[in-house]
N, C-alpha and C positions, 0 to 999 in steps of 0.2 A: 259158333266166329270162324269157322270156318264155313259153314256157308256164304257167311255174309261177304269169306271174304275171299270166295271167289265169284259170290258174286258181282263186287265191286272190278275185279281183275275181268269179265266180263265187260265190263260195261267199257272200261280204258282199252280193251283190244276192240270193238265193238266201233269205238270213235278214231282210233286210230287204223287210217290205213298202211300203216306197213303186214301186215298180219288181215288173216279172210278173215271175213268176219264170221263166217258160220264157223270156224274157229271160236271165234268169243260165247256166240251162243249154243253152241257145247260147254261155255266151262259154266258159266253159267245153266243149263240143264242140270250139270254134276252140279252149283249152291243150289239150286231149291232139292235135288237127294238128299244134302246134307241138310239139307234144312227143314223136309219131311219126315228124313230116317229122324232126328235131336224132338219130335213132336212124339214119334207116335214113343220114340222111348221115354219119355217126359210122363206120356199118360196110359201106356202098359207098361213100363219098364222093359226088360232084355225079350222079350221074348216072339215066340213064330213072327212075329206081325212084321217083326227088324229088319225081314231080312229082303223085304223085296226091296226100298228103296237104301240099305246098306251094296245089295249088288249091285243096281242104278251106280249108281255113285260111284263103283268102284269101277266100273265100266268104266261109261261119262268119265271118269282122270284117264286111266289108260286112256283110252283112244285122243284126251282132244293134248295127253304131255309125250305121246308117240307123233301124233300130227307137228306141233311146236318144237318137236326136235328138231323135223324134218321142216319142216321152213324156218327155218332160226339157220337150218347147212346149210341151206339154202344157198340165204340171203347174200347178196357183195361185200367184200369188209366196207368198211369205211374209210375214206380219202382223208388222208389230216391237211389242213390247209398250210402251203412255205412261211413260214413263218421270214 
């Protein structure tokens, strides 16, 4: 479910032009890594084969969440319309 949620978030980021598109692709990569981790876990259980997708997912999530923090920090604040 986490992998599917990340893929939906990646689709939203790519479609909306406020964030860099490459950020969305990185989120999508982490979603695919979590889906791969789920398949490996379901077929082989908790084994050594599960470490590669898990580590890829951790690295990707750390990378895009740090990048998203920087992008959000540098965005200009929204100006409210006068009433």
